[in-house]
GUMAR-332709 format. One record per residue (C-alpha): residue in three letters; x negated, y, z. Coordinates in Angstrom, 3 decimals. Layout:
+------+----------+----------+----------+
| type |        u |        v |        w |
+------+----------+----------+----------+
|  ALA |        X |        Y |        Z |
...
+------+----------+----------+----------+
This chain:
+------+----------+----------+----------+
| type |        u |        v |        w |
+------+----------+----------+----------+
|  MET |   11.767 |   18.792 |    8.044 |
|  GLY |    9.635 |   20.667 |    5.542 |
|  SER |    5.856 |   20.550 |    5.378 |
|  SER |    5.529 |   23.762 |    7.438 |
|  LYS |    7.634 |   22.275 |   10.234 |
|  PHE |    5.631 |   19.086 |    9.911 |
|  ASN |    2.393 |   21.060 |   10.390 |
|  VAL |    3.799 |   22.696 |   13.520 |
|  ALA |    4.885 |   19.305 |   14.871 |
|  LEU |    1.391 |   17.938 |   14.283 |
|  ALA |   -0.153 |   20.947 |   16.032 |
|  ARG |    2.104 |   20.401 |   19.042 |
|  GLU |    1.242 |   16.708 |   19.188 |
|  ALA |   -2.483 |   17.420 |   18.852 |
|  LEU |   -2.419 |   19.961 |   21.690 |
|  ALA |   -0.412 |   17.623 |   23.886 |
|  ALA |   -2.959 |   14.853 |   23.270 |
|  ARG |   -5.847 |   17.174 |   24.214 |
|  SER |   -4.022 |   18.271 |   27.372 |
|  GLU |   -3.889 |   14.737 |   28.773 |
|  THR |   -6.167 |   13.932 |   31.678 |
|  ALA |   -9.528 |   12.666 |   30.422 |
|  GLN |  -10.242 |    9.194 |   31.781 |
|  GLY |  -13.057 |    6.984 |   30.552 |
|  TRP |  -15.367 |    7.345 |   27.572 |
|  LEU |  -12.653 |    7.270 |   24.916 |
|  ARG |  -10.610 |   10.091 |   26.403 |
|  GLY |  -13.671 |   12.010 |   27.552 |
|  THR |  -14.955 |   13.007 |   24.074 |
|  PRO |  -13.196 |   14.242 |   20.910 |
|  PRO |  -14.481 |   11.323 |   18.761 |
|  GLY |  -13.548 |    8.911 |   21.509 |
|  ARG |  -10.017 |   10.280 |   21.638 |
|  THR |   -9.713 |    9.821 |   17.872 |
|  VAL |  -10.861 |    6.206 |   18.192 |
|  GLN |   -8.390 |    5.680 |   20.993 |
|  ARG |   -5.565 |    7.118 |   18.882 |
|  ILE |   -6.457 |    4.664 |   16.108 |
|  LEU |   -6.404 |    1.694 |   18.488 |
|  THR |   -3.176 |    2.876 |   20.088 |
|  GLY |   -1.669 |    3.458 |   16.660 |
|  PHE |   -2.279 |   -0.164 |   15.654 |
|  ILE |   -0.523 |   -1.354 |   18.789 |
|  ASP |    2.412 |    1.040 |   18.467 |
|  ILE |    3.039 |    0.192 |   14.832 |
|  GLU |    2.849 |   -3.583 |   15.488 |
|  TRP |    0.365 |   -4.092 |   12.672 |
|  ALA |    0.485 |   -7.905 |   12.525 |
|  ASP |    4.272 |   -8.182 |   12.266 |
|  ARG |    4.515 |   -5.339 |    9.753 |
|  SER |    1.654 |   -6.674 |    7.632 |
|  MET |    3.243 |  -10.106 |    7.400 |
|  THR |    6.667 |   -8.621 |    6.661 |
|  LEU |    5.294 |   -6.410 |    3.887 |
|  ALA |    3.220 |   -9.278 |    2.477 |
|  ALA |    6.179 |  -11.644 |    2.285 |
|  GLN |    8.446 |   -9.019 |    0.772 |
|  SER |    5.827 |   -7.892 |   -1.744 |
|  PHE |    5.431 |  -11.519 |   -2.832 |
|  THR |    9.166 |  -11.887 |   -3.365 |
|  SER |    9.838 |   -8.369 |   -4.701 |
|  VAL |    6.821 |   -6.855 |   -6.446 |
|  LEU |    5.298 |   -9.970 |   -7.993 |
|  PRO |    8.526 |  -11.049 |   -9.784 |
|  VAL |    8.926 |   -7.545 |  -11.259 |
|  VAL |    5.377 |   -7.583 |  -12.634 |
|  ILE |    5.787 |  -11.044 |  -14.134 |
|  ALA |    9.252 |  -10.291 |  -15.535 |
|  VAL |    8.150 |   -7.065 |  -17.213 |
|  SER |    5.007 |   -8.615 |  -18.649 |
|  THR |    6.962 |  -11.651 |  -19.873 |
|  ILE |    9.654 |   -9.586 |  -21.564 |
|  GLY |    7.044 |   -7.340 |  -23.125 |
|  ARG |    4.719 |  -10.273 |  -23.937 |
|  ARG |    1.916 |   -8.588 |  -22.024 |
|  ASP |   -0.057 |  -11.715 |  -21.165 |
|  ALA |   -3.193 |   -9.667 |  -20.420 |
|  VAL |   -1.302 |   -7.755 |  -17.731 |
|  THR |   -0.069 |  -10.922 |  -16.031 |
|  LYS |   -3.461 |  -12.614 |  -16.196 |
|  GLY |   -5.249 |   -9.548 |  -14.880 |
|  PHE |   -2.760 |   -9.131 |  -12.040 |
|  LEU |   -2.901 |  -12.766 |  -10.933 |
|  ALA |   -6.689 |  -12.739 |  -11.245 |
|  GLN |   -6.708 |  -10.350 |   -8.273 |
|  PHE |   -5.610 |  -13.316 |   -6.156 |
|  GLY |   -8.127 |  -15.725 |   -7.641 |
|  ILE |   -5.505 |  -17.386 |   -9.835 |
|  ASP |   -6.723 |  -18.312 |  -13.308 |
|  VAL |   -3.600 |  -18.592 |  -15.455 |
|  ASP |   -5.468 |  -20.413 |  -18.225 |
|  ALA |   -6.503 |  -23.108 |  -15.764 |
|  VAL |   -2.927 |  -23.888 |  -14.729 |
|  ASP |   -1.448 |  -26.817 |  -16.640 |
|  LEU |    1.966 |  -25.991 |  -18.086 |
|  ALA |    3.951 |  -28.115 |  -20.434 |
|  PRO |    4.147 |  -26.747 |  -23.990 |
|  GLY |    7.164 |  -24.530 |  -24.477 |
|  THR |    7.635 |  -23.857 |  -20.771 |
|  PHE |    7.893 |  -20.175 |  -21.577 |
|  ALA |    9.393 |  -19.246 |  -24.891 |
|  PRO |    9.853 |  -15.463 |  -25.040 |
|  ALA |   11.139 |  -15.614 |  -28.597 |
|  GLU |   14.334 |  -17.390 |  -27.608 |
|  PRO |   17.321 |  -15.019 |  -27.182 |
|  SER |   18.542 |  -16.892 |  -24.103 |
|  PHE |   15.163 |  -16.434 |  -22.431 |
|  ALA |   15.127 |  -12.711 |  -23.250 |
|  ALA |   18.669 |  -12.243 |  -21.960 |
|  PHE |   17.834 |  -14.077 |  -18.775 |
|  GLY |   14.684 |  -11.993 |  -18.404 |
|  VAL |   16.546 |   -8.688 |  -18.611 |
|  VAL |   19.300 |   -9.804 |  -16.230 |
|  GLY |   16.746 |  -11.360 |  -13.894 |
|  LEU |   14.698 |   -8.161 |  -13.901 |
|  LEU |   17.743 |   -6.091 |  -12.931 |
|  MET |   18.593 |   -8.527 |  -10.144 |
|  VAL |   15.007 |   -8.521 |   -8.865 |
|  ILE |   14.923 |   -4.728 |   -8.819 |
|  LEU |   18.219 |   -4.467 |   -6.949 |
|  SER |   17.290 |   -7.111 |   -4.381 |
|  GLY |   13.633 |   -6.156 |   -4.134 |
|  THR |   14.109 |   -2.797 |   -2.442 |
|  SER |   13.590 |   -4.540 |    0.904 |
|  PHE |    9.853 |   -4.032 |    0.357 |
|  ALA |   10.329 |   -0.279 |   -0.060 |
|  ARG |   12.644 |   -0.120 |    2.954 |
|  ALA |   10.055 |   -1.878 |    5.100 |
|  LEU |    7.412 |    0.588 |    3.944 |
|  GLY |    9.748 |    3.460 |    4.781 |
|  ARG |   10.260 |    2.172 |    8.309 |
|  MET |    6.502 |    1.919 |    8.744 |
|  TYR |    5.927 |    5.526 |    7.645 |
|  GLY |    8.854 |    6.710 |    9.740 |
|  ARG |    7.462 |    5.119 |   12.880 |
|  ALA |    3.912 |    6.332 |   12.256 |
|  TRP |    4.832 |    9.971 |   11.534 |
|  HIS |    8.008 |   10.207 |   13.640 |
|  VAL |   10.208 |   11.161 |   10.683 |
|  PRO |   13.682 |    9.835 |    9.793 |
|  THR |   13.967 |    6.891 |    7.417 |
|  LEU |   15.852 |    7.166 |    4.139 |
|  LYS |   19.631 |    7.016 |    4.011 |
|  VAL |   21.553 |    4.858 |    1.571 |
|  SER |   22.310 |    7.941 |   -0.517 |
|  SER |   18.601 |    8.106 |   -1.367 |
|  TRP |   18.563 |    4.538 |   -2.721 |
|  TRP |   16.857 |    5.646 |   -5.931 |
|  ARG |   13.693 |    6.373 |   -3.947 |
|  TRP |   13.481 |    2.711 |   -2.932 |
|  VAL |   13.826 |    1.660 |   -6.561 |
|  ALA |   11.232 |    4.234 |   -7.622 |
|  VAL |    8.773 |    2.922 |   -5.029 |
|  LEU |    9.307 |   -0.692 |   -6.084 |
|  LEU |    8.773 |    0.128 |   -9.754 |
|  SER |    5.771 |    2.331 |   -8.961 |
|  VAL |    4.077 |   -0.409 |   -6.940 |
|  ALA |    4.800 |   -2.989 |   -9.653 |
|  ALA |    3.547 |   -0.698 |  -12.418 |
|  SER |    0.397 |    0.130 |  -10.472 |
|  ALA |   -0.288 |   -3.549 |   -9.820 |
|  ALA |   -0.006 |   -4.154 |  -13.550 |
|  LEU |   -2.344 |   -1.215 |  -14.246 |
|  ILE |   -4.867 |   -2.685 |  -11.824 |
|  GLY |   -4.698 |   -5.861 |  -13.872 |
|  LEU |   -5.392 |   -3.865 |  -17.025 |
|  THR |   -8.390 |   -2.113 |  -15.488 |
|  ARG |  -10.047 |   -5.498 |  -15.067 |
|  LEU |  -10.214 |   -5.747 |  -18.842 |
|  MET |  -12.829 |   -2.990 |  -18.793 |
|  HIS |  -15.329 |   -5.506 |  -17.436 |
|  ASP |  -16.193 |   -6.205 |  -21.058 |
|  VAL |  -17.516 |   -2.679 |  -21.651 |
|  PRO |  -21.318 |   -2.928 |  -21.933 |
|  TYR |  -23.344 |   -1.529 |  -19.003 |
|  LEU |  -20.524 |    0.607 |  -17.568 |
|  GLY |  -17.833 |   -2.058 |  -17.276 |
|  GLY |  -18.111 |   -2.623 |  -13.515 |
|  CYS |  -18.189 |    1.086 |  -12.698 |
|  LEU |  -15.223 |    1.805 |  -14.971 |
|  VAL |  -13.193 |   -0.902 |  -13.257 |
|  LEU |  -13.916 |    0.555 |   -9.813 |
|  VAL |  -13.135 |    4.113 |  -10.901 |
|  GLY |   -9.941 |    3.009 |  -12.627 |
|  GLN |   -8.732 |    1.016 |   -9.629 |
|  PHE |   -9.561 |    3.818 |   -7.211 |
|  ALA |   -7.628 |    6.326 |   -9.349 |
|  VAL |   -4.582 |    4.048 |   -9.615 |
|  TRP |   -4.497 |    3.270 |   -5.892 |
|  THR |   -4.975 |    6.920 |   -4.928 |
|  GLY |   -2.105 |    8.067 |   -7.112 |
|  LEU |    0.193 |    5.281 |   -5.949 |
|  TRP |   -0.359 |    5.612 |   -2.204 |
|  THR |   -0.043 |    9.368 |   -2.387 |
|  LEU |    3.269 |    9.023 |   -4.218 |
|  VAL |    4.815 |    6.263 |   -2.081 |
|  PRO |    4.870 |    8.100 |    1.288 |
|  TYR |    5.942 |   11.251 |   -0.567 |
|  LEU |    9.026 |    9.407 |   -1.834 |
|  LEU |    9.825 |    7.459 |    1.321 |
|  THR |    9.595 |   10.443 |    3.681 |
|  GLU |   11.557 |   12.791 |    1.390 |
|  ARG |    8.698 |   15.279 |    1.125 |
|  ARG |    8.472 |   15.715 |    4.891 |
|  LEU |    4.710 |   15.113 |    5.006 |
|  SER |    2.283 |   17.823 |    3.967 |
|  SER |    0.311 |   17.473 |    0.752 |
|  ARG |   -2.973 |   17.248 |    2.663 |
|  VAL |   -1.739 |   14.326 |    4.719 |
|  LEU |   -0.367 |   12.630 |    1.607 |
|  TRP |   -3.643 |   12.936 |   -0.301 |
|  CYS |   -5.655 |   11.776 |    2.707 |
|  THR |   -3.415 |    8.719 |    3.002 |
|  GLY |   -3.832 |    7.994 |   -0.700 |
|  VAL |   -7.625 |    8.322 |   -0.668 |
|  ILE |   -8.160 |    6.213 |    2.465 |
|  THR |   -5.815 |    3.533 |    1.136 |
|  ALA |   -7.600 |    3.563 |   -2.227 |
|  VAL |  -11.008 |    3.164 |   -0.571 |
|  GLY |   -9.748 |    0.180 |    1.415 |
|  LEU |   -7.989 |   -1.539 |   -1.479 |
|  THR |  -10.893 |   -0.977 |   -3.872 |
|  ALA |  -13.301 |   -2.480 |   -1.333 |
|  LEU |  -10.866 |   -5.334 |   -0.826 |
|  GLY |  -10.851 |   -5.939 |   -4.566 |
|  LEU |  -14.641 |   -6.196 |   -4.587 |
|  ALA |  -14.523 |   -8.699 |   -1.733 |
|  GLY |  -11.784 |  -10.613 |   -3.513 |
|  ASP |  -13.926 |  -11.085 |   -6.613 |
|  ILE |  -16.364 |  -13.003 |   -4.411 |
|  ILE |  -14.074 |  -14.795 |   -1.977 |
|  LEU |  -10.849 |  -15.523 |   -3.820 |
|  PRO |  -11.973 |  -17.731 |   -6.735 |
|  ARG |  -13.451 |  -20.361 |   -4.413 |
|  THR |  -10.622 |  -20.031 |   -1.881 |
|  ALA |   -7.928 |  -20.388 |   -4.548 |
|  ALA |   -9.701 |  -23.339 |   -6.165 |
|  GLU |   -9.988 |  -25.175 |   -2.848 |
|  ALA |   -6.374 |  -24.432 |   -1.938 |
|  GLU |   -5.145 |  -25.658 |   -5.331 |
|  ALA |   -7.246 |  -28.819 |   -5.072 |
|  LYS |   -5.772 |  -29.666 |   -1.657 |
|  PHE |   -2.184 |  -28.452 |   -1.968 |
|  GLY |   -1.576 |  -27.898 |   -5.673 |
|  ALA |    0.540 |  -24.930 |   -6.734 |
|  LEU |    1.617 |  -24.437 |   -3.112 |
|  GLY |   -1.993 |  -23.698 |   -2.234 |
|  LEU |   -2.017 |  -20.825 |   -4.709 |
|  VAL |    1.108 |  -19.434 |   -3.035 |
|  PHE |   -0.588 |  -19.571 |    0.375 |
|  THR |   -3.649 |  -17.850 |   -1.049 |
|  GLY |   -1.569 |  -15.105 |   -2.636 |
|  ILE |    0.422 |  -14.406 |    0.503 |
|  GLY |   -2.718 |  -14.416 |    2.631 |
|  TRP |   -4.401 |  -11.905 |    0.378 |
|  MET |   -1.278 |   -9.736 |    0.247 |
|  PHE |   -1.245 |   -9.781 |    4.058 |
|  THR |   -4.771 |   -8.366 |    4.014 |
|  ALA |   -3.807 |   -5.724 |    1.438 |
|  CYS |   -0.769 |   -4.686 |    3.484 |
|  PHE |   -2.966 |   -4.432 |    6.566 |
|  VAL |   -5.187 |   -2.008 |    4.623 |
|  ILE |   -2.120 |    0.085 |    3.734 |
|  ILE |   -0.970 |    0.199 |    7.342 |
|  SER |   -4.497 |    0.927 |    8.569 |
|  ALA |   -4.800 |    3.901 |    6.214 |
|  THR |   -1.632 |    5.390 |    7.676 |
|  VAL |   -2.776 |    4.862 |   11.256 |
|  ILE |   -6.222 |    6.336 |   10.543 |
|  THR |   -4.750 |    9.344 |    8.742 |
|  LYS |   -2.447 |   10.038 |   11.683 |
|  ALA |   -5.353 |    9.829 |   14.128 |
|  LEU |   -7.483 |   12.139 |   11.977 |
|  ALA |   -4.606 |   14.618 |   11.692 |
|  LEU |   -4.578 |   14.888 |   15.500 |
|  ASP |   -8.370 |   15.260 |   15.669 |
|  GLU |   -9.723 |   18.307 |   17.491 |
|  GLY |  -12.438 |   19.006 |   14.917 |
|  PRO |  -12.398 |   20.522 |   11.424 |
|  ILE |  -10.894 |   17.399 |    9.833 |
|  GLY |   -7.852 |   17.572 |   12.074 |
|  ARG |   -7.434 |   21.311 |   11.589 |
|  TYR |   -7.636 |   20.879 |    7.819 |
|  LEU |   -5.087 |   18.054 |    7.721 |
|  ARG |   -2.672 |   19.912 |    9.986 |
|  GLY |   -2.933 |   22.933 |    7.722 |
|  PRO |   -2.295 |   26.567 |    8.560 |
|  VAL |    0.276 |   27.162 |   11.268 |
|  GLU |    1.293 |   30.306 |   13.087 |
|  PRO |   -0.304 |   30.562 |   16.549 |
|  LEU |    2.012 |   29.292 |   19.250 |
|  PRO |    1.719 |   29.729 |   23.006 |
|  GLU |    0.002 |   26.699 |   24.491 |
|  THR |    2.680 |   26.283 |   27.121 |
|  SER |    5.384 |   26.057 |   24.476 |
|  MET |    3.256 |   23.662 |   22.435 |
|  VAL |    2.754 |   21.320 |   25.312 |
|  ALA |    6.420 |   21.475 |   26.224 |
+------+----------+----------+----------+
């Protein structure tokens, strides 16, 4: 289904939603109907189960790729910056001397083989994302023949997470450091979450919907990063004090659950806005040829 067919499908769905009998405050006003579509969207997409599934799979798929790449490339700043997003201070973790020795050939060989294995087994995260987008937008999920899209998504998410870690290094820039970090993170998240649904839906979504998804996701994740700078250091320290390294794992998974909820929320909100009766909805649906209302509703 191309973007033009997608626009027509959205127009049909929007008209069908407006044609339903108005009952109560939510259905009685255009803004209320948009709010209702958001609430219904969360229920239909099973946000809690999907958020936990994505969080667990991102912890076992994306995080190993980031660490493996940074270890092979000796990019300690990338690893530290990435883990700092979860309140984990790598320098504060006690490791025995020589625990990691990148210069050893056996370590490098294991790293390359391990990276390939992680990439091959880590596509479950991308597949779960694809099922989420498919259910939200009513489009088919990828077939096995399109396996490279899953790999591309996994690598894109891992690379973007590493870039987010690098943006944190701009804190040291005098006066403008904080603003540069926010702008850099927003740009990275926007690009990533515009690209990911584009890959996983095989270009079925329109460009306007894709960009809206990317921007809303970026706003949520950037705000989450600001909150994390305040909340996570104390939370991670308390968890480590009580449970040791396992506490850091719990903290990381919990924060990834929140991040995945933001990603799912952005999709649900974008879908609701695309069915809106006002100018936002008409813009997101894009230009479509006028269709008889009876055929639209049918």
